[in-house]
KEKE-3310 file (N, C-alpha, C; in steps of 0.2 Angstrom, whole numbers, plus 5000, padded with zeros to 4 digits):
npx = (4720:4711:4700:4705:4706:4690:4684:4690:4700:4692:4679:4686:4694:4683:4677:4688:4689:4674:4675:4684:4677:4666:4671:4678:4666:4660:4669:4670:4678:4692:4701:4712:4718:4726:4718:4707:4713:4718:4705:4700:4709:4707:4694:4695:4702:4693:4685:4693:4696:4690:4698:4711:4709:4708:4721:4729:4724:4730:4744:4746:4744:4753:4764:4763:4764:4778:4785:4781:4787:4801:4803:4800:4811:4821:4818:4818:4832:4841:4836:4833:4822:4811:4810:4806:4794:4785:4785:4778:4766:4761:4761:4750:4740:4736:4731:4722:4729:4740:4733:4726:4736:4741:4731:4729:4742:4740:4731:4737:4747:4738:4732:4744:4747:4735:4736:4748:4744:4735:4740:4752:4748:4732:4726:4730:4723:4721:4714:4700:4691:4685:4675:4660:4645:4635:4640:4645:4651:4666:4679:4692:4708:4713:4717:4732:4742:4747:4742:4749:4761:4767:4769:4759:4760:4773:4790:4795:4804:4805:4791:4795:4803:4796:4786:4795:4799:4786:4783:4792:4788:4777:4782:4788:4779:4771:4780:4782:4768:4767:4764:4773:4789:4802:4814:4833:4835:4824:4822:4833:4828:4815:4815:4826:4831:4820:4812:4824:4825:4813:4813:4821:4815:4804:4807:4807:4794:4779:4772:4758:4756:4765:4758:4747:4752:4757:4746:4738:4747:4748:4733:4735:4743:4734:4725:4733:4735:4723:4719:4728:4726:4711:4715:4721:4712:4703:4711:4713:4700:4695:4690:4699:4696:4688:4696:4691:4683:4684:4670:4664:4659:4664:4679:4680:4676:4686:4697:4694:4694:4709:4712:4706:4714)
npy = (4805:4796:4806:4814:4803:4801:4815:4821:4815:4805:4809:4818:4807:4800:4811:4813:4798:4798:4808:4801:4790:4796:4804:4792:4786:4794:4795:4782:4773:4777:4785:4793:4793:4804:4815:4815:4821:4833:4839:4837:4845:4857:4859:4859:4869:4880:4878:4882:4895:4907:4909:4909:4922:4928:4927:4935:4947:4946:4946:4958:4966:4961:4965:4976:4977:4971:4982:4992:4985:4986:4999:5001:4996:5002:5016:5013:5006:5008:5004:4990:4982:4991:4990:4977:4977:4986:4978:4967:4972:4978:4966:4960:4968:4963:4951:4942:4942:4934:4923:4920:4917:4905:4896:4895:4888:4877:4872:4869:4858:4850:4845:4841:4830:4822:4821:4814:4801:4797:4793:4787:4774:4775:4774:4763:4753:4750:4758:4757:4753:4763:4771:4776:4770:4771:4775:4769:4752:4752:4748:4740:4739:4756:4768:4772:4779:4792:4802:4791:4789:4794:4787:4790:4786:4784:4793:4807:4813:4824:4829:4835:4845:4853:4857:4865:4875:4881:4885:4894:4904:4908:4916:4923:4933:4936:4944:4953:4961:4965:4978:4981:4986:4976:4967:4963:4951:4943:4941:4931:4923:4917:4917:4909:4900:4895:4886:4879:4871:4865:4858:4847:4842:4837:4828:4814:4812:4806:4806:4810:4819:4829:4833:4837:4849:4855:4859:4867:4877:4883:4887:4898:4906:4910:4917:4928:4933:4936:4947:4956:4960:4965:4975:4985:4986:4993:5004:5011:5012:5021:5038:5054:5067:5081:5096:5111:5124:5143:5154:5164:5176:5179:5180:5191:5199:5199:5204:5218:5221:5221:5229:5241:5242)
npz = (4794:4788:4788:4778:4768:4767:4765:4756:4748:4741:4736:4726:4719:4713:4707:4696:4690:4685:4676:4666:4662:4657:4646:4640:4636:4627:4616:4612:4618:4616:4623:4636:4653:4655:4646:4655:4667:4662:4660:4673:4680:4676:4680:4693:4696:4691:4702:4714:4711:4716:4728:4721:4716:4728:4732:4725:4730:4743:4740:4734:4747:4755:4750:4754:4769:4770:4765:4775:4786:4781:4783:4796:4802:4797:4803:4817:4818:4829:4839:4844:4853:4850:4837:4835:4843:4836:4824:4827:4832:4819:4811:4819:4817:4806:4803:4795:4781:4786:4789:4776:4768:4775:4774:4760:4758:4765:4758:4744:4749:4753:4739:4733:4740:4738:4723:4723:4729:4720:4708:4712:4717:4717:4706:4700:4704:4719:4725:4721:4729:4733:4726:4721:4726:4718:4706:4689:4686:4686:4673:4672:4664:4669:4656:4657:4650:4642:4628:4621:4625:4636:4652:4665:4678:4680:4681:4671:4660:4650:4652:4663:4662:4653:4664:4671:4662:4660:4673:4673:4663:4669:4682:4675:4669:4679:4685:4676:4675:4686:4698:4705:4710:4705:4711:4709:4716:4717:4705:4701:4710:4706:4693:4689:4700:4706:4694:4692:4704:4707:4694:4699:4711:4706:4697:4702:4702:4698:4680:4680:4689:4686:4674:4678:4686:4675:4667:4677:4677:4666:4666:4675:4667:4658:4666:4671:4659:4654:4664:4664:4651:4654:4663:4654:4644:4652:4655:4641:4639:4647:4650:4648:4662:4658:4653:4663:4657:4657:4659:4647:4650:4663:4658:4652:4662:4669:4659:4657:4672:4673:4664:4670:4681)
capx = (4721:4703:4697:4707:4704:4683:4680:4695:4703:4687:4677:4690:4696:4678:4677:4691:4686:4668:4678:4688:4672:4662:4675:4679:4660:4659:4675:4670:4684:4698:4703:4717:4718:4728:4714:4704:4718:4718:4699:4700:4712:4702:4687:4698:4705:4687:4683:4697:4698:4690:4705:4716:4709:4709:4729:4732:4723:4734:4750:4747:4744:4758:4769:4763:4768:4784:4788:4781:4793:4807:4802:4801:4819:4826:4817:4820:4837:4845:4831:4830:4817:4804:4808:4802:4787:4782:4783:4773:4760:4761:4757:4746:4735:4736:4731:4718:4733:4743:4727:4724:4743:4741:4725:4731:4748:4737:4726:4741:4750:4732:4731:4750:4745:4730:4739:4754:4742:4731:4745:4756:4744:4724:4723:4732:4718:4721:4709:4694:4685:4683:4673:4655:4640:4630:4645:4645:4654:4673:4679:4700:4712:4712:4722:4736:4747:4744:4745:4752:4768:4768:4764:4756:4761:4780:4792:4798:4809:4802:4785:4796:4805:4789:4784:4799:4798:4780:4785:4798:4785:4770:4786:4790:4774:4768:4784:4783:4763:4765:4763:4777:4796:4806:4823:4837:4836:4816:4823:4836:4824:4809:4815:4831:4831:4813:4812:4828:4824:4806:4815:4825:4811:4798:4810:4805:4786:4774:4770:4752:4757:4768:4751:4742:4755:4757:4739:4737:4752:4743:4727:4737:4745:4727:4722:4738:4734:4716:4719:4733:4720:4706:4718:4723:4705:4700:4716:4712:4693:4693:4690:4702:4692:4688:4697:4686:4684:4681:4666:4666:4658:4671:4685:4679:4675:4693:4701:4691:4698:4715:4712:4706:4719)
capy = (4801:4793:4811:4816:4800:4801:4820:4825:4811:4801:4814:4820:4802:4799:4817:4810:4793:4799:4812:4797:4787:4799:4805:4787:4784:4799:4794:4777:4770:4780:4790:4790:4796:4810:4820:4816:4824:4840:4841:4836:4851:4863:4859:4860:4877:4884:4876:4885:4901:4913:4908:4912:4928:4933:4927:4940:4953:4946:4948:4965:4967:4956:4968:4984:4974:4970:4989:4995:4981:4988:5006:5001:4992:5008:5020:5011:5003:5008:5000:4982:4983:4995:4987:4969:4979:4988:4974:4963:4976:4978:4959:4957:4970:4961:4942:4941:4940:4928:4917:4918:4913:4898:4892:4893:4884:4871:4868:4866:4852:4843:4844:4838:4823:4818:4820:4807:4794:4796:4792:4781:4768:4775:4771:4757:4750:4749:4763:4756:4752:4770:4774:4777:4763:4775:4776:4765:4750:4754:4744:4740:4743:4762:4770:4777:4781:4800:4802:4785:4789:4796:4784:4794:4783:4784:4800:4807:4819:4828:4832:4838:4851:4857:4860:4871:4881:4883:4890:4900:4908:4912:4920:4931:4936:4939:4950:4959:4962:4967:4984:4983:4985:4969:4966:4958:4945:4941:4938:4926:4917:4915:4914:4905:4894:4890:4881:4873:4868:4861:4851:4842:4838:4835:4823:4808:4811:4802:4810:4811:4823:4834:4835:4843:4856:4859:4861:4872:4883:4886:4891:4904:4911:4913:4922:4932:4938:4940:4951:4961:4962:4970:4982:4988:4989:4999:5010:5014:5016:5027:5046:5058:5072:5086:5102:5116:5131:5148:5156:5169:5183:5181:5180:5197:5203:5199:5207:5223:5222:5220:5236:5246:5242)
capz = (4787:4787:4787:4773:4763:4765:4763:4752:4742:4739:4730:4719:4715:4710:4701:4690:4687:4681:4669:4661:4660:4652:4638:4636:4632:4620:4611:4610:4622:4613:4628:4641:4660:4654:4645:4660:4671:4661:4663:4680:4683:4674:4684:4701:4695:4692:4710:4718:4708:4722:4732:4718:4716:4735:4734:4720:4733:4747:4738:4734:4754:4759:4748:4758:4774:4767:4764:4781:4790:4781:4786:4803:4803:4795:4807:4824:4818:4834:4845:4844:4856:4847:4831:4837:4846:4831:4818:4830:4832:4812:4809:4824:4814:4799:4804:4789:4777:4786:4789:4769:4766:4777:4771:4753:4758:4767:4751:4740:4752:4752:4733:4731:4744:4733:4716:4723:4731:4713:4702:4714:4718:4718:4698:4698:4706:4725:4729:4718:4734:4736:4722:4725:4723:4712:4700:4685:4687:4683:4668:4673:4669:4665:4649:4661:4645:4640:4621:4619:4626:4643:4656:4669:4684:4680:4682:4664:4661:4645:4655:4670:4656:4650:4669:4674:4657:4662:4680:4671:4661:4674:4686:4673:4667:4686:4686:4669:4676:4693:4700:4711:4708:4704:4712:4706:4721:4715:4697:4702:4716:4704:4685:4690:4706:4706:4689:4693:4710:4704:4690:4703:4716:4704:4692:4704:4704:4693:4675:4681:4695:4682:4669:4684:4687:4669:4666:4682:4677:4658:4668:4678:4661:4655:4669:4670:4652:4653:4670:4660:4647:4657:4666:4648:4642:4657:4656:4637:4637:4653:4646:4654:4663:4652:4657:4663:4651:4661:4657:4643:4652:4666:4655:4648:4665:4672:4655:4661:4677:4672:4660:4674:4685)
cpx = (4715:4699:4699:4706:4695:4681:4684:4697:4697:4683:4680:4692:4689:4675:4681:4689:4678:4670:4680:4683:4668:4665:4675:4671:4657:4664:4676:4675:4691:4700:4708:4716:4721:4723:4709:4706:4718:4711:4697:4703:4709:4697:4690:4699:4699:4685:4686:4699:4696:4696:4710:4715:4710:4718:4731:4729:4728:4741:4751:4747:4750:4764:4770:4765:4775:4788:4788:4788:4799:4807:4803:4808:4823:4824:4820:4827:4842:4842:4829:4822:4811:4805:4804:4794:4783:4779:4779:4766:4757:4756:4752:4739:4733:4734:4727:4722:4737:4739:4726:4730:4743:4738:4728:4738:4745:4733:4731:4744:4744:4731:4736:4749:4741:4732:4743:4751:4737:4735:4750:4753:4736:4723:4724:4728:4717:4717:4701:4689:4682:4677:4665:4649:4637:4633:4645:4650:4664:4677:4689:4702:4711:4717:4726:4742:4745:4746:4750:4759:4771:4765:4765:4758:4771:4784:4792:4798:4807:4796:4788:4802:4801:4787:4789:4800:4790:4780:4789:4794:4780:4775:4786:4784:4771:4774:4783:4774:4763:4768:4768:4784:4799:4812:4826:4836:4829:4819:4825:4832:4819:4809:4822:4832:4826:4813:4817:4825:4818:4808:4819:4820:4806:4800:4807:4798:4782:4771:4762:4752:4760:4763:4749:4746:4755:4752:4737:4743:4749:4738:4730:4740:4738:4724:4725:4735:4726:4715:4722:4726:4715:4709:4718:4716:4704:4704:4714:4704:4691:4694:4693:4696:4692:4691:4692:4689:4681:4677:4667:4665:4663:4677:4685:4680:4683:4698:4699:4694:4705:4717:4711:4712:4727)
cpy = (4799:4800:4814:4811:4801:4808:4825:4821:4807:4804:4815:4813:4801:4805:4813:4804:4795:4803:4808:4793:4790:4801:4798:4785:4788:4797:4786:4772:4772:4785:4787:4794:4804:4816:4820:4820:4831:4844:4843:4843:4857:4865:4861:4867:4882:4884:4882:4894:4909:4913:4911:4919:4934:4933:4933:4946:4954:4948:4955:4969:4965:4961:4974:4983:4975:4977:4991:4992:4985:4997:5007:4998:4999:5014:5018:5006:5003:5006:4994:4981:4985:4992:4981:4971:4981:4984:4970:4965:4977:4972:4957:4962:4968:4951:4940:4940:4933:4921:4915:4913:4906:4893:4890:4888:4876:4866:4865:4860:4847:4842:4840:4831:4819:4815:4812:4802:4792:4793:4787:4775:4768:4773:4766:4751:4747:4753:4761:4756:4758:4773:4772:4771:4766:4776:4770:4760:4751:4746:4744:4735:4751:4763:4774:4780:4787:4800:4797:4785:4789:4792:4789:4792:4782:4790:4800:4814:4826:4833:4837:4845:4856:4861:4865:4875:4884:4889:4895:4906:4912:4917:4926:4934:4941:4944:4956:4963:4967:4974:4988:4983:4979:4970:4961:4951:4941:4938:4933:4920:4915:4914:4910:4898:4891:4886:4877:4869:4862:4855:4845:4839:4835:4829:4815:4806:4809:4809:4813:4818:4831:4836:4839:4850:4858:4864:4868:4879:4887:4890:4898:4908:4914:4917:4927:4937:4941:4946:4957:4963:4967:4977:4987:4991:4995:5006:5014:5017:5020:5033:5050:5064:5078:5093:5107:5123:5136:5151:5161:5177:5184:5183:5187:5201:5204:5202:5216:5225:5224:5226:5241:5248:5244)
cpz = (4784:4785:4781:4767:4761:4762:4758:4745:4737:4734:4725:4716:4711:4705:4694:4687:4682:4675:4666:4658:4655:4646:4635:4632:4626:4616:4609:4614:4619:4617:4632:4648:4659:4651:4651:4667:4669:4661:4668:4684:4681:4679:4692:4702:4695:4699:4715:4716:4712:4725:4728:4716:4722:4735:4730:4725:4739:4745:4737:4742:4757:4757:4752:4764:4774:4768:4771:4786:4787:4783:4792:4806:4802:4800:4814:4823:4823:4840:4843:4847:4853:4841:4831:4839:4840:4825:4820:4831:4823:4809:4814:4820:4807:4798:4798:4784:4779:4787:4781:4767:4768:4775:4763:4753:4759:4761:4747:4744:4751:4746:4730:4733:4740:4727:4717:4725:4724:4709:4706:4717:4715:4711:4696:4700:4714:4728:4726:4722:4736:4732:4722:4721:4717:4705:4695:4686:4683:4679:4668:4666:4665:4661:4653:4656:4642:4633:4617:4619:4633:4648:4664:4678:4686:4679:4673:4663:4656:4648:4661:4667:4657:4657:4671:4668:4659:4668:4678:4668:4665:4680:4682:4670:4674:4687:4682:4671:4682:4693:4704:4707:4708:4705:4708:4710:4719:4709:4698:4705:4711:4697:4685:4693:4706:4702:4690:4698:4708:4699:4695:4708:4711:4698:4696:4705:4698:4688:4677:4684:4690:4677:4673:4683:4681:4667:4671:4681:4670:4661:4673:4673:4658:4659:4671:4665:4651:4660:4667:4656:4649:4660:4658:4645:4646:4657:4649:4634:4643:4649:4651:4654:4659:4657:4657:4659:4655:4656:4653:4646:4660:4665:4654:4654:4668:4667:4657:4668:4677:4668:4666:4680:4683)
residu = (MET:ASN:LEU:PHE:THR:HIS:PHE:ILE:TYR:GLN:PRO:PHE:LEU:ASN:LEU:LEU:VAL:ALA:ILE:TYR:MET:GLY:ILE:ASN:ALA:ILE:SER:GLY:GLY:ASN:THR:ASP:MET:GLY:ILE:ALA:VAL:ILE:ILE:PHE:THR:ILE:ALA:LEU:ARG:PHE:ILE:LEU:LEU:PRO:LEU:SER:LEU:ALA:SER:SER:ARG:THR:GLU:ALA:GLU:ARG:ARG:GLU:ILE:GLU:GLU:LYS:VAL:ALA:GLU:ILE:ASN:ARG:VAL:PHE:LYS:ASP:ASP:PRO:LEU:ARG:THR:LYS:SER:GLU:THR:LYS:LYS:LEU:LEU:LYS:GLY:ASN:ARG:ARG:ILE:LEU:ILE:SER:GLU:GLY:LEU:ASN:LEU:THR:ILE:GLN:ILE:ILE:VAL:ALA:LEU:MET:LEU:TYR:ARG:LEU:PHE:ALA:LYS:GLY:LEU:LEU:GLY:SER:ASP:LEU:HIS:LEU:ILE:TYR:ASP:PHE:MET:PRO:LYS:VAL:LYS:GLU:PRO:PHE:ASN:LEU:VAL:PHE:ALA:GLY:LYS:TYR:ASP:LEU:THR:HIS:PRO:ASN:LEU:PHE:LEU:ASN:PHE:ILE:GLN:SER:LEU:ALA:ILE:PHE:THR:VAL:GLU:SER:LEU:SER:MET:PHE:THR:SER:PRO:PHE:PRO:VAL:THR:ARG:LYS:GLU:ILE:ILE:ARG:LEU:GLN:VAL:PHE:LEU:PRO:LEU:VAL:SER:PHE:MET:ILE:PHE:ALA:TYR:LEU:PRO:ALA:GLY:LYS:LYS:LEU:PHE:VAL:ILE:THR:THR:LEU:CYS:PHE:SER:ILE:VAL:LEU:ILE:LEU:ALA:ARG:ARG:GLY:MET:GLN:LEU:PHE:GLN:HIS:PHE:SER:SER:LYS:PRO:ALA:PRO:ILE:PRO:VAL:PRO:ASP:HIS:GLU:GLU:SER:GLN:GLY:ASP:GLY:LYS:ASN:LEU:GLN:THR:GLU)
# end
């Protein structure tokens, strides 16, 4: 916990507070922590952008592995030992993908813990001793009411609904732009089950975390649309290969040969 506090939580706490204080100074004290959370989230997403791009490549590779595993199960369906051996061999040769997915999951858990601590007690004053000495003196209390109506330290059903709607949108766009065929099971799991479960799970979490997740999902939507736009641009800008036209003399020669024959 000490390692988590000093090497992960403390730097990001200071970054969020610095963003808040900077906006507050520019606006003359007319800002709230929600605006800082949105900017903080965008900054964090840019920091983690290489990991997000790598995750997209990993997703394509994971799909290929799933297809190969399904093929192994089909070919060796009467030989369970061979099925297990071939599957183990396949996974052993693709450890990088497993490591990448494990790293991505670990980062998501770390971010979730950091956000929960931030809005559950950190910004309420209990972690202000973690503010770096070189930072300007923090003027308490922070304005923790976003847009004048959403208390970031308490649950909020409206933001919870917006979050589930954003999850539905991201998953719908991901399936629509995916080069892989989408099964009915995936549609039910990602477009129905996931938004509903997330609504129930996040219902009791602070609204500040929901604002972070909503901003993250909006960032993902922009990223998906930008990627799709680049694909369409490359598709329409690429010129088709010219059809080879036979040489005129060769054509005449072929005609003479045909006449001679």
